PQR file with spaces between the fields and no chain letter, atoms N, CA, C, O and H, PARSE charges and radii, in Angstrom:
ATOM       1  N    MET     1       0.853   -1.169    0.000 -0.4000 1.5000
ATOM       2  CA   MET     1       0.000    0.000    0.000 -0.0000 2.0000
ATOM       3  C    MET     1       0.901    1.236    0.000  0.5500 1.7000
ATOM       4  O    MET     1       1.822    1.348    0.810 -0.5500 1.4000
ATOM       5  N    ASN     2       0.619    2.163   -0.926 -0.4000 1.5000
ATOM       6  CA   ASN     2       1.468    3.361   -1.008 -0.0000 2.0000
ATOM       7  C    ASN     2       0.930    4.478   -0.116  0.5500 1.7000
ATOM       8  O    ASN     2      -0.172    4.384    0.424 -0.5500 1.4000
ATOM       9  H    ASN     2      -0.129    2.072   -1.583  0.4000 1.0000
ATOM      10  N    SER     3       1.721    5.525    0.025 -0.4000 1.5000
ATOM      11  CA   SER     3       1.364    6.608    0.942 -0.0000 2.0000
ATOM      12  C    SER     3       0.077    7.331    0.525  0.5500 1.7000
ATOM      13  O    SER     3      -0.688    7.774    1.381 -0.5500 1.4000
ATOM      14  H    SER     3       2.616    5.601   -0.414  0.4000 1.0000
ATOM      15  N    ASN     4      -0.163    7.450   -0.781 -0.4000 1.5000
ATOM      16  CA   ASN     4      -1.401    8.104   -1.239 -0.0000 2.0000
ATOM      17  C    ASN     4      -2.633    7.317   -0.804  0.5500 1.7000
ATOM      18  O    ASN     4      -3.640    7.903   -0.406 -0.5500 1.4000
ATOM      19  H    ASN     4       0.459    7.089   -1.477  0.4000 1.0000
ATOM      20  N    GLN     5      -2.554    6.009   -0.879 -0.4000 1.5000
ATOM      21  CA   GLN     5      -3.676    5.164   -0.458 -0.0000 2.0000
ATOM      22  C    GLN     5      -3.896    5.258    1.058  0.5500 1.7000
ATOM      23  O    GLN     5      -5.031    5.261    1.533 -0.5500 1.4000
ATOM      24  H    GLN     5      -1.737    5.533   -1.202  0.4000 1.0000
ATOM      25  N    ILE     6      -2.800    5.333    1.798 -0.4000 1.5000
ATOM      26  CA   ILE     6      -2.908    5.437    3.250 -0.0000 2.0000
ATOM      27  C    ILE     6      -3.591    6.746    3.634  0.5500 1.7000
ATOM      28  O    ILE     6      -4.519    6.757    4.443 -0.5500 1.4000
ATOM      29  H    ILE     6      -1.878    5.331    1.413  0.4000 1.0000
ATOM      30  N    VAL     7      -3.129    7.839    3.054 -0.4000 1.5000
ATOM      31  CA   VAL     7      -3.717    9.141    3.365 -0.0000 2.0000
ATOM      32  C    VAL     7      -5.182    9.178    2.944  0.5500 1.7000
ATOM      33  O    VAL     7      -6.023    9.708    3.670 -0.5500 1.4000
ATOM      34  H    VAL     7      -2.375    7.830    2.397  0.4000 1.0000
ATOM      35  N    LYS     8      -5.490    8.619    1.778 -0.4000 1.5000
ATOM      36  CA   LYS     8      -6.881    8.590    1.322 -0.0000 2.0000
ATOM      37  C    LYS     8      -7.747    7.788    2.283  0.5500 1.7000
ATOM      38  O    LYS     8      -8.891    8.159    2.545 -0.5500 1.4000
ATOM      39  H    LYS     8      -4.807    8.188    1.189  0.4000 1.0000
ATOM      40  N    SER     9      -7.213    6.696    2.808 -0.4000 1.5000
ATOM      41  CA   SER     9      -7.991    5.883    3.746 -0.0000 2.0000
ATOM      42  C    SER     9      -8.232    6.624    5.049  0.5500 1.7000
ATOM      43  O    SER     9      -9.260    6.417    5.694 -0.5500 1.4000
ATOM      44  H    SER     9      -6.284    6.394    2.595  0.4000 1.0000
ATOM      45  N    TRP    10      -7.297    7.491    5.451 -0.4000 1.5000
ATOM      46  CA   TRP    10      -7.490    8.303    6.657 -0.0000 2.0000
ATOM      47  C    TRP    10      -8.577    9.348    6.435  0.5500 1.7000
ATOM      48  O    TRP    10      -9.367    9.623    7.339 -0.5500 1.4000
ATOM      49  H    TRP    10      -6.462    7.660    4.927  0.4000 1.0000
ATOM      50  N    LYS    11      -8.624    9.933    5.239 -0.4000 1.5000
ATOM      51  CA   LYS    11      -9.538   11.034    4.951 -0.0000 2.0000
ATOM      52  C    LYS    11     -10.925   10.572    4.518  0.5500 1.7000
ATOM      53  O    LYS    11     -11.915   11.258    4.770 -0.5500 1.4000
ATOM      54  H    LYS    11      -7.983    9.710    4.505  0.4000 1.0000
ATOM      55  N    ASP    12     -11.000    9.422    3.874 -0.4000 1.5000
ATOM      56  CA   ASP    12     -12.251    8.969    3.256 -0.0000 2.0000
ATOM      57  C    ASP    12     -12.684    7.644    3.876  0.5500 1.7000
ATOM      58  O    ASP    12     -12.129    6.593    3.558 -0.5500 1.4000
ATOM      59  H    ASP    12     -10.195    8.864    3.669  0.4000 1.0000
ATOM      60  N    GLN    13     -13.671    7.699    4.756 -0.4000 1.5000
ATOM      61  CA   GLN    13     -14.140    6.492    5.439 -0.0000 2.0000
ATOM      62  C    GLN    13     -14.739    5.472    4.465  0.5500 1.7000
ATOM      63  O    GLN    13     -14.591    4.266    4.658 -0.5500 1.4000
ATOM      64  H    GLN    13     -14.123    8.553    5.014  0.4000 1.0000
ATOM      65  N    ASP    14     -15.409    5.954    3.430 -0.4000 1.5000
ATOM      66  CA   ASP    14     -15.968    5.028    2.435 -0.0000 2.0000
ATOM      67  C    ASP    14     -14.853    4.247    1.748  0.5500 1.7000
ATOM      68  O    ASP    14     -14.975    3.042    1.528 -0.5500 1.4000
ATOM      69  H    ASP    14     -15.529    6.934    3.273  0.4000 1.0000
ATOM      70  N    TYR    15     -13.770    4.937    1.413 -0.4000 1.5000
ATOM      71  CA   TYR    15     -12.624    4.270    0.798 -0.0000 2.0000
ATOM      72  C    TYR    15     -12.027    3.252    1.766  0.5500 1.7000
ATOM      73  O    TYR    15     -11.692    2.136    1.367 -0.5500 1.4000
ATOM      74  H    TYR    15     -13.671    5.916    1.591  0.4000 1.0000
ATOM      75  N    MET    16     -11.895    3.627    3.018 -0.4000 1.5000
ATOM      76  CA   MET    16     -11.319    2.735    4.025 -0.0000 2.0000
ATOM      77  C    MET    16     -12.155    1.473    4.162  0.5500 1.7000
ATOM      78  O    MET    16     -11.615    0.369    4.234 -0.5500 1.4000
ATOM      79  H    MET    16     -12.167    4.534    3.342  0.4000 1.0000
ATOM      80  N    HIS    17     -13.482    1.636    4.198 -0.4000 1.5000
ATOM      81  CA   HIS    17     -14.359    0.474    4.337 -0.0000 2.0000
ATOM      82  C    HIS    17     -14.375   -0.393    3.079  0.5500 1.7000
ATOM      83  O    HIS    17     -14.697   -1.580    3.141 -0.5500 1.4000
ATOM      84  H    HIS    17     -13.921    2.533    4.139  0.4000 1.0000
ATOM      85  N    ALA    18     -14.028    0.200    1.946 -0.4000 1.5000
ATOM      86  CA   ALA    18     -13.992   -0.565    0.699 -0.0000 2.0000
ATOM      87  C    ALA    18     -12.734   -1.442    0.598  0.5500 1.7000
ATOM      88  O    ALA    18     -12.680   -2.366   -0.213 -0.5500 1.4000
ATOM      89  H    ALA    18     -13.766    1.164    1.896  0.4000 1.0000
ATOM      90  N    LEU    19     -11.734   -1.147    1.422 -0.4000 1.5000
ATOM      91  CA   LEU    19     -10.510   -1.953    1.407 -0.0000 2.0000
ATOM      92  C    LEU    19     -10.779   -3.321    2.019  0.5500 1.7000
ATOM      93  O    LEU    19     -11.670   -3.483    2.853 -0.5500 1.4000
ATOM      94  H    LEU    19     -11.777   -0.397    2.082  0.4000 1.0000
ATOM      95  N    SER    20      -9.994   -4.297    1.589 -0.4000 1.5000
ATOM      96  CA   SER    20     -10.121   -5.632    2.181 -0.0000 2.0000
ATOM      97  C    SER    20      -9.611   -5.588    3.617  0.5500 1.7000
ATOM      98  O    SER    20      -8.938   -4.638    4.018 -0.5500 1.4000
ATOM      99  H    SER    20      -9.270   -4.165    0.912  0.4000 1.0000
ATOM     100  N    THR    21      -9.931   -6.612    4.376 -0.4000 1.5000
ATOM     101  CA   THR    21      -9.481   -6.689    5.760 -0.0000 2.0000
ATOM     102  C    THR    21      -7.959   -6.671    5.832  0.5500 1.7000
ATOM     103  O    THR    21      -7.381   -6.048    6.723 -0.5500 1.4000
ATOM     104  H    THR    21     -10.477   -7.384    4.050  0.4000 1.0000
ATOM     105  N    ALA    22      -7.316   -7.356    4.892 -0.4000 1.5000
ATOM     106  CA   ALA    22      -5.849   -7.391    4.861 -0.0000 2.0000
ATOM     107  C    ALA    22      -5.273   -6.010    4.567  0.5500 1.7000
ATOM     108  O    ALA    22      -4.277   -5.610    5.169 -0.5500 1.4000
ATOM     109  H    ALA    22      -7.787   -7.862    4.169  0.4000 1.0000
ATOM     110  N    GLU    23      -5.900   -5.276    3.636 -0.4000 1.5000
ATOM     111  CA   GLU    23      -5.433   -3.922    3.314 -0.0000 2.0000
ATOM     112  C    GLU    23      -5.659   -2.971    4.491  0.5500 1.7000
ATOM     113  O    GLU    23      -4.807   -2.135    4.788 -0.5500 1.4000
ATOM     114  H    GLU    23      -6.710   -5.601    3.146  0.4000 1.0000
ATOM     115  N    GLN    24      -6.807   -3.100    5.160 -0.4000 1.5000
ATOM     116  CA   GLN    24      -7.087   -2.261    6.319 -0.0000 2.0000
ATOM     117  C    GLN    24      -6.061   -2.486    7.423  0.5500 1.7000
ATOM     118  O    GLN    24      -5.702   -1.557    8.147 -0.5500 1.4000
ATOM     119  H    GLN    24      -7.500   -3.780    4.919  0.4000 1.0000
ATOM     120  N    ALA    25      -5.597   -3.716    7.545 -0.4000 1.5000
ATOM     121  CA   ALA    25      -4.594   -4.029    8.566 -0.0000 2.0000
ATOM     122  C    ALA    25      -3.262   -3.356    8.266  0.5500 1.7000
ATOM     123  O    ALA    25      -2.466   -3.132    9.178 -0.5500 1.4000
ATOM     124  H    ALA    25      -5.888   -4.470    6.957  0.4000 1.0000
ATOM     125  N    LEU    26      -3.007   -3.029    6.997 -0.4000 1.5000
ATOM     126  CA   LEU    26      -1.758   -2.374    6.605 -0.0000 2.0000
ATOM     127  C    LEU    26      -1.773   -0.866    6.849  0.5500 1.7000
ATOM     128  O    LEU    26      -0.726   -0.219    6.852 -0.5500 1.4000
ATOM     129  H    LEU    26      -3.653   -3.212    6.257  0.4000 1.0000
ATOM     130  N    VAL    27      -2.955   -0.321    7.051 -0.4000 1.5000
ATOM     131  CA   VAL    27      -3.075    1.127    7.243 -0.0000 2.0000
ATOM     132  C    VAL    27      -2.659    1.459    8.678  0.5500 1.7000
ATOM     133  O    VAL    27      -3.276    0.981    9.630 -0.5500 1.4000
ATOM     134  H    VAL    27      -3.805   -0.846    7.048  0.4000 1.0000
ATOM     135  N    PRO    28      -1.616    2.278    8.833 -0.5600 1.5000
ATOM     136  CA   PRO    28      -1.214    2.663   10.192  0.2800 2.0000
ATOM     137  C    PRO    28      -2.234    3.603   10.806  0.5500 1.7000
ATOM     138  O    PRO    28      -3.048    4.203   10.105 -0.5500 1.4000
ATOM     139  N    GLU    29      -2.179    3.721   12.112 -0.4000 1.5000
ATOM     140  CA   GLU    29      -3.090    4.627   12.796 -0.0000 2.0000
ATOM     141  C    GLU    29      -2.818    6.055   12.357  0.5500 1.7000
ATOM     142  O    GLU    29      -1.667    6.459   12.190 -0.5500 1.4000
ATOM     143  H    GLU    29      -1.518    3.234   12.682  0.4000 1.0000
ATOM     144  N    ASN    30      -3.880    6.807   12.173 -0.4000 1.5000
ATOM     145  CA   ASN    30      -3.766    8.199   11.756 -0.0000 2.0000
ATOM     146  C    ASN    30      -3.016    8.987   12.836  0.5500 1.7000
ATOM     147  O    ASN    30      -3.421    8.980   13.998 -0.5500 1.4000
ATOM     148  H    ASN    30      -4.815    6.479   12.309  0.4000 1.0000
ATOM     149  N    PRO    31      -1.919    9.669   12.458 -0.5600 1.5000
ATOM     150  CA   PRO    31      -1.145   10.405   13.459  0.2800 2.0000
ATOM     151  C    PRO    31      -1.844   11.663   13.965  0.5500 1.7000
ATOM     152  O    PRO    31      -1.453   12.224   14.990 -0.5500 1.4000
ATOM     153  N    VAL    32      -2.864   12.102   13.257 -0.4000 1.5000
ATOM     154  CA   VAL    32      -3.616   13.277   13.669 -0.0000 2.0000
ATOM     155  C    VAL    32      -4.782   12.788   14.509  0.5500 1.7000
ATOM     156  O    VAL    32      -5.541   11.914   14.092 -0.5500 1.4000
ATOM     157  H    VAL    32      -3.181   11.647   12.425  0.4000 1.0000
ATOM     158  N    CYS    33      -4.915   13.359   15.695 -0.4000 1.5000
ATOM     159  CA   CYS    33      -6.027   12.949   16.548 -0.0000 2.0000
ATOM     160  C    CYS    33      -6.712   14.182   17.105  0.5500 1.7000
ATOM     161  O    CYS    33      -6.141   15.272   17.145 -0.5500 1.4000
ATOM     162  H    CYS    33      -4.298   14.069   16.034  0.4000 1.0000
ATOM     163  N    LEU    34      -7.934   13.987   17.529 -0.4000 1.5000
ATOM     164  CA   LEU    34      -8.672   15.069   18.163 -0.0000 2.0000
ATOM     165  C    LEU    34      -8.352   15.058   19.644  0.5500 1.7000
ATOM     166  O    LEU    34      -8.245   14.001   20.264 -0.5500 1.4000
ATOM     167  H    LEU    34      -8.398   13.101   17.496  0.4000 1.0000
ATOM     168  N    MET    35      -8.205   16.230   20.192 -0.4000 1.5000
ATOM     169  CA   MET    35      -7.869   16.335   21.598 -0.0000 2.0000
ATOM     170  C    MET    35      -8.685   17.466   22.200  0.5500 1.7000
ATOM     171  O    MET    35      -8.749   18.562   21.644 -0.5500 1.4000
ATOM     172  H    MET    35      -8.292   17.089   19.688  0.4000 1.0000
ATOM     173  N    GLU    36      -9.299   17.197   23.321 -0.4000 1.5000
ATOM     174  CA   GLU    36     -10.056   18.238   24.000 -0.0000 2.0000
ATOM     175  C    GLU    36      -9.256   18.728   25.192  0.5500 1.7000
ATOM     176  O    GLU    36      -8.710   17.935   25.959 -0.5500 1.4000
ATOM     177  H    GLU    36      -9.247   16.306   23.772  0.4000 1.0000
ATOM     178  N    LEU    37      -9.192   20.036   25.338 -0.4000 1.5000
ATOM     179  CA   LEU    37      -8.486   20.642   26.453 -0.0000 2.0000
ATOM     180  C    LEU    37      -9.486   21.335   27.371  0.5500 1.7000
ATOM     181  O    LEU    37     -10.436   21.970   26.913 -0.5500 1.4000
ATOM     182  H    LEU    37      -9.635   20.680   24.714  0.4000 1.0000
ATOM     183  N    SER    38      -9.259   21.205   28.655 -0.4000 1.5000
ATOM     184  CA   SER    38     -10.129   21.892   29.614 -0.0000 2.0000
ATOM     185  C    SER    38      -9.738   23.360   29.677  0.5500 1.7000
ATOM     186  O    SER    38      -8.693   23.757   29.162 -0.5500 1.4000
ATOM     187  H    SER    38      -8.487   20.689   29.028  0.4000 1.0000
ATOM     188  N    ASP    39     -10.577   24.155   30.306 -0.4000 1.5000
ATOM     189  CA   ASP    39     -10.256   25.574   30.493 -0.0000 2.0000
ATOM     190  C    ASP    39      -8.967   25.729   31.297  0.5500 1.7000
ATOM     191  O    ASP    39      -8.167   26.627   31.031 -0.5500 1.4000
ATOM     192  H    ASP    39     -11.426   23.832   30.725  0.4000 1.0000
ATOM     193  N    GLU    40      -8.769   24.850   32.281 -0.4000 1.5000
ATOM     194  CA   GLU    40      -7.545   24.903   33.083 -0.0000 2.0000
ATOM     195  C    GLU    40      -6.318   24.636   32.217  0.5500 1.7000
ATOM     196  O    GLU    40      -5.292   25.298   32.372 -0.5500 1.4000
ATOM     197  H    GLU    40      -9.419   24.121   32.497  0.4000 1.0000
ATOM     198  N    ASP    41      -6.422   23.663   31.300 -0.4000 1.5000
ATOM     199  CA   ASP    41      -5.309   23.375   30.386 -0.0000 2.0000
ATOM     200  C    ASP    41      -5.013   24.582   29.507  0.5500 1.7000
ATOM     201  O    ASP    41      -3.854   24.935   29.284 -0.5500 1.4000
ATOM     202  H    ASP    41      -7.255   23.126   31.173  0.4000 1.0000
ATOM     203  N    LEU    42      -6.077   25.212   29.010 -0.4000 1.5000
ATOM     204  CA   LEU    42      -5.887   26.352   28.121 -0.0000 2.0000
ATOM     205  C    LEU    42      -5.277   27.544   28.844  0.5500 1.7000
ATOM     206  O    LEU    42      -4.516   28.306   28.247 -0.5500 1.4000
ATOM     207  H    LEU    42      -7.018   24.925   29.191  0.4000 1.0000
ATOM     208  N    LEU    43      -5.599   27.713   30.112 -0.4000 1.5000
ATOM     209  CA   LEU    43      -5.019   28.811   30.878 -0.0000 2.0000
ATOM     210  C    LEU    43      -3.525   28.612   31.101  0.5500 1.7000
ATOM     211  O    LEU    43      -2.791   29.574   31.324 -0.5500 1.4000
ATOM     212  H    LEU    43      -6.217   27.094   30.596  0.4000 1.0000
ATOM     213  N    GLY    44      -3.076   27.355   31.039 -0.4000 1.5000
ATOM     214  CA   GLY    44      -1.659   27.067   31.214 -0.0000 2.0000
ATOM     215  C    GLY    44      -0.838   27.344   29.972  0.5500 1.7000
ATOM     216  O    GLY    44       0.390   27.264   30.020 -0.5500 1.4000
ATOM     217  H    GLY    44      -3.672   26.573   30.858  0.4000 1.0000
ATOM     218  N    VAL    45      -1.475   27.664   28.872 -0.4000 1.5000
ATOM     219  CA   VAL    45      -0.771   27.947   27.629 -0.0000 2.0000
ATOM     220  C    VAL    45      -0.060   29.280   27.760  0.5500 1.7000
ATOM     221  O    VAL    45      -0.630   30.239   28.280 -0.5500 1.4000
ATOM     222  H    VAL    45      -2.472   27.728   28.833  0.4000 1.0000
ATOM     223  N    ASN    46       1.167   29.352   27.298 -0.4000 1.5000
ATOM     224  CA   ASN    46       1.955   30.575   27.399 -0.0000 2.0000
ATOM     225  C    ASN    46       1.226   31.722   26.708  0.5500 1.7000
ATOM     226  O    ASN    46       0.860   31.620   25.538 -0.5500 1.4000
ATOM     227  H    ASN    46       1.630   28.573   26.875  0.4000 1.0000
ATOM     228  N    GLY    47       1.023   32.795   27.428 -0.4000 1.5000
ATOM     229  CA   GLY    47       0.377   33.976   26.868 -0.0000 2.0000
ATOM     230  C    GLY    47      -1.121   34.018   27.094  0.5500 1.7000
ATOM     231  O    GLY    47      -1.765   35.024   26.795 -0.5500 1.4000
ATOM     232  H    GLY    47       1.321   32.877   28.379  0.4000 1.0000
ATOM     233  N    ALA    48      -1.685   32.940   27.619 -0.4000 1.5000
ATOM     234  CA   ALA    48      -3.128   32.931   27.844 -0.0000 2.0000
ATOM     235  C    ALA    48      -3.455   33.667   29.135  0.5500 1.7000
ATOM     236  O    ALA    48      -2.725   33.567   30.121 -0.5500 1.4000
ATOM     237  H    ALA    48      -1.163   32.123   27.862  0.4000 1.0000
ATOM     238  N    GLN    49      -4.529   34.386   29.121 -0.4000 1.5000
ATOM     239  CA   GLN    49      -4.979   35.057   30.327 -0.0000 2.0000
ATOM     240  C    GLN    49      -6.473   35.292   30.253  0.5500 1.7000
ATOM     241  O    GLN    49      -7.056   35.345   29.169 -0.5500 1.4000
ATOM     242  H    GLN    49      -5.123   34.467   28.320  0.4000 1.0000
ATOM     243  N    VAL    50      -7.072   35.429   31.391 -0.4000 1.5000
ATOM     244  CA   VAL    50      -8.485   35.764   31.453 -0.0000 2.0000
ATOM     245  C    VAL    50      -8.553   37.254   31.732  0.5500 1.7000
ATOM     246  O    VAL    50      -7.989   37.743   32.711 -0.5500 1.4000
ATOM     247  H    VAL    50      -6.599   35.386   32.271  0.4000 1.0000
ATOM     248  N    SER    51      -9.240   37.957   30.872 -0.4000 1.5000
ATOM     249  CA   SER    51      -9.293   39.406   31.028 -0.0000 2.0000
ATOM     250  C    SER    51     -10.734   39.875   31.062  0.5500 1.7000
ATOM     251  O    SER    51     -11.521   39.567   30.167 -0.5500 1.4000
ATOM     252  H    SER    51      -9.698   37.560   30.076  0.4000 1.0000
ATOM     253  N    THR    52     -11.073   40.619   32.098 -0.4000 1.5000
ATOM     254  CA   THR    52     -12.398   41.224   32.169 -0.0000 2.0000
ATOM     255  C    THR    52     -12.332   42.680   31.736  0.5500 1.7000
ATOM     256  O    THR    52     -13.356   43.358   31.651 -0.5500 1.4000
ATOM     257  H    THR    52     -10.434   40.869   32.826  0.4000 1.0000
ATOM     258  N    TYR    53     -11.123   43.157   31.462 -0.4000 1.5000
ATOM     259  CA   TYR    53     -10.937   44.550   31.065 -0.0000 2.0000
ATOM     260  C    TYR    53     -11.713   44.870   29.795  0.5500 1.7000
ATOM     261  O    TYR    53     -12.374   45.905   29.718 -0.5500 1.4000
ATOM     262  H    TYR    53     -10.291   42.607   31.531  0.4000 1.0000
ATOM     263  N    SER    54     -11.638   43.994   28.804 -0.4000 1.5000
ATOM     264  CA   SER    54     -12.307   44.272   27.542 -0.0000 2.0000
ATOM     265  C    SER    54     -13.819   44.320   27.714  0.5500 1.7000
ATOM     266  O    SER    54     -14.487   45.132   27.074 -0.5500 1.4000
ATOM     267  H    SER    54     -11.100   43.154   28.867  0.4000 1.0000
ATOM     268  N    VAL    55     -14.363   43.466   28.565 -0.4000 1.5000
ATOM     269  CA   VAL    55     -15.801   43.487   28.817 -0.0000 2.0000
ATOM     270  C    VAL    55     -16.172   44.771   29.553  0.5500 1.7000
ATOM     271  O    VAL    55     -17.160   45.419   29.207 -0.5500 1.4000
ATOM     272  H    VAL    55     -13.820   42.806   29.084  0.4000 1.0000
ATOM     273  N    ALA    56     -15.388   45.145   30.566 -0.4000 1.5000
ATOM     274  CA   ALA    56     -15.662   46.366   31.319 -0.0000 2.0000
ATOM     275  C    ALA    56     -15.558   47.588   30.416  0.5500 1.7000
ATOM     276  O    ALA    56     -16.360   48.514   30.529 -0.5500 1.4000
ATOM     277  H    ALA    56     -14.586   44.619   30.847  0.4000 1.0000
ATOM     278  N    SER    57     -14.579   47.596   29.526 -0.4000 1.5000
ATOM     279  CA   SER    57     -14.416   48.718   28.602 -0.0000 2.0000
ATOM     280  C    SER    57     -15.605   48.826   27.665  0.5500 1.7000
ATOM     281  O    SER    57     -16.099   49.924   27.411 -0.5500 1.4000
ATOM     282  H    SER    57     -13.927   46.844   29.434  0.4000 1.0000
ATOM     283  N    ALA    58     -16.066   47.699   27.152 -0.4000 1.5000
ATOM     284  CA   ALA    58     -17.199   47.700   26.227 -0.0000 2.0000
ATOM     285  C    ALA    58     -18.451   48.216   26.915  0.5500 1.7000
ATOM     286  O    ALA    58     -19.211   48.982   26.324 -0.5500 1.4000
ATOM     287  H    ALA    58     -15.664   46.807   27.359  0.4000 1.0000
ATOM     288  N    VAL    59     -18.674   47.805   28.158 -0.4000 1.5000
ATOM     289  CA   VAL    59     -19.837   48.275   28.908 -0.0000 2.0000
ATOM     290  C    VAL    59     -19.716   49.772   29.164  0.5500 1.7000
ATOM     291  O    VAL    59     -20.694   50.507   29.025 -0.5500 1.4000
ATOM     292  H    VAL    59     -18.056   47.183   28.639  0.4000 1.0000
ATOM     293  N    SER    60     -18.535   50.223   29.535 -0.4000 1.5000
ATOM     294  CA   SER    60     -18.314   51.641   29.799 -0.0000 2.0000
ATOM     295  C    SER    60     -18.577   52.484   28.553  0.5500 1.7000
ATOM     296  O    SER    60     -19.213   53.536   28.629 -0.5500 1.4000
ATOM     297  H    SER    60     -17.741   49.627   29.648  0.4000 1.0000
ATOM     298  N    ILE    61     -18.085   52.017   27.412 -0.4000 1.5000
ATOM     299  CA   ILE    61     -18.292   52.743   26.148 -0.0000 2.0000
ATOM     300  C    ILE    61     -19.778   52.776   25.804  0.5500 1.7000
ATOM     301  O    ILE    61     -20.301   53.811   25.390 -0.5500 1.4000
ATOM     302  H    ILE    61     -17.569   51.163   27.351  0.4000 1.0000
ATOM     303  N    ALA    62     -20.459   51.636   25.977 -0.4000 1.5000
ATOM     304  CA   ALA    62     -21.882   51.568   25.652 -0.0000 2.0000
ATOM     305  C    ALA    62     -22.684   52.525   26.531  0.5500 1.7000
ATOM     306  O    ALA    62     -23.581   53.208   26.039 -0.5500 1.4000
ATOM     307  H    ALA    62     -20.034   50.795   26.313  0.4000 1.0000
ATOM     308  N    VAL    63     -22.371   52.579   27.817 -0.4000 1.5000
ATOM     309  CA   VAL    63     -23.080   53.482   28.726 -0.0000 2.0000
ATOM     310  C    VAL    63     -22.812   54.923   28.341  0.5500 1.7000
ATOM     311  O    VAL    63     -23.726   55.748   28.367 -0.5500 1.4000
ATOM     312  H    VAL    63     -21.642   52.024   28.217  0.4000 1.0000
ATOM     313  N    THR    64     -21.574   55.243   27.983 -0.4000 1.5000
ATOM     314  CA   THR    64     -21.228   56.609   27.574 -0.0000 2.0000
ATOM     315  C    THR    64     -21.995   56.996   26.320  0.5500 1.7000
ATOM     316  O    THR    64     -22.523   58.105   26.237 -0.5500 1.4000
ATOM     317  H    THR    64     -20.832   54.574   27.962  0.4000 1.0000
ATOM     318  N    VAL    65     -22.063   56.098   25.345 -0.4000 1.5000
ATOM     319  CA   VAL    65     -22.775   56.383   24.092 -0.0000 2.0000
ATOM     320  C    VAL    65     -24.254   56.605   24.363  0.5500 1.7000
ATOM     321  O    VAL    65     -24.849   57.538   23.824 -0.5500 1.4000
ATOM     322  H    VAL    65     -21.633   55.197   25.412  0.4000 1.0000
ATOM     323  N    ILE    66     -24.850   55.766   25.183 -0.4000 1.5000
ATOM     324  CA   ILE    66     -26.268   55.908   25.513 -0.0000 2.0000
ATOM     325  C    ILE    66     -26.510   57.235   26.228  0.5500 1.7000
ATOM     326  O    ILE    66     -27.489   57.920   25.931 -0.5500 1.4000
ATOM     327  H    ILE    66     -24.367   55.008   25.621  0.4000 1.0000
ATOM     328  N    PHE    67     -25.634   57.612   27.166 -0.4000 1.5000
ATOM     329  CA   PHE    67     -25.769   58.849   27.897 -0.0000 2.0000
ATOM     330  C    PHE    67     -25.692   60.049   26.957  0.5500 1.7000
ATOM     331  O    PHE    67     -26.490   60.978   27.074 -0.5500 1.4000
ATOM     332  H    PHE    67     -24.839   57.055   27.407  0.4000 1.0000
ATOM     333  N    VAL    68     -24.743   60.037   26.032 -0.4000 1.5000
ATOM     334  CA   VAL    68     -24.574   61.162   25.091 -0.0000 2.0000
ATOM     335  C    VAL    68     -25.765   61.251   24.152  0.5500 1.7000
ATOM     336  O    VAL    68     -26.225   62.353   23.852 -0.5500 1.4000
ATOM     337  H    VAL    68     -24.094   59.282   25.937  0.4000 1.0000
ATOM     338  N    ILE    69     -26.273   60.129   23.684 -0.4000 1.5000
ATOM     339  CA   ILE    69     -27.409   60.121   22.760 -0.0000 2.0000
ATOM     340  C    ILE    69     -28.664   60.664   23.445  0.5500 1.7000
ATOM     341  O    ILE    69     -29.457   61.372   22.825 -0.5500 1.4000
ATOM     342  H    ILE    69     -25.900   59.234   23.928  0.4000 1.0000
ATOM     343  N    THR    70     -28.839   60.331   24.720 -0.4000 1.5000
ATOM     344  CA   THR    70     -30.048   60.776   25.423 -0.0000 2.0000
ATOM     345  C    THR    70     -30.005   62.254   25.805  0.5500 1.7000
ATOM     346  O    THR    70     -31.039   62.832   26.143 -0.5500 1.4000
ATOM     347  H    THR    70     -28.195   59.755   25.223  0.4000 1.0000
ATOM     348  N    LEU    71     -28.835   62.868   25.758 -0.4000 1.5000
ATOM     349  CA   LEU    71     -28.757   64.307   26.057 -0.0000 2.0000
ATOM     350  C    LEU    71     -29.284   65.038   24.897  0.5500 1.7000
ATOM     351  O    LEU    71     -29.323   66.268   24.908 -0.5500 1.4000
ATOM     352  H    LEU    71     -27.995   62.398   25.484  0.4000 1.0000
C-alpha cells in the first residue's frame, strides 16, 4: 500500500471500508487525533490570560454612548 492510499484511507471512510481486511490491517493509525483541552489546560498555555478589562471597557463605552445620545 502506497502513501497516497494510506492518506486517502485516513480522509475517506468510504474508501477505508472498501478496502479488504488485509489492506485495512496495513493502514497505520492516523497520526492526527482530536484532543479536547479543559479551560484549566488552556489557561496554562503561554500567553493565555483571562481578562475582564475588555468586557468592562465595552460596557463603559456603551453606557457613555447611551448617555450622550439621550442628552
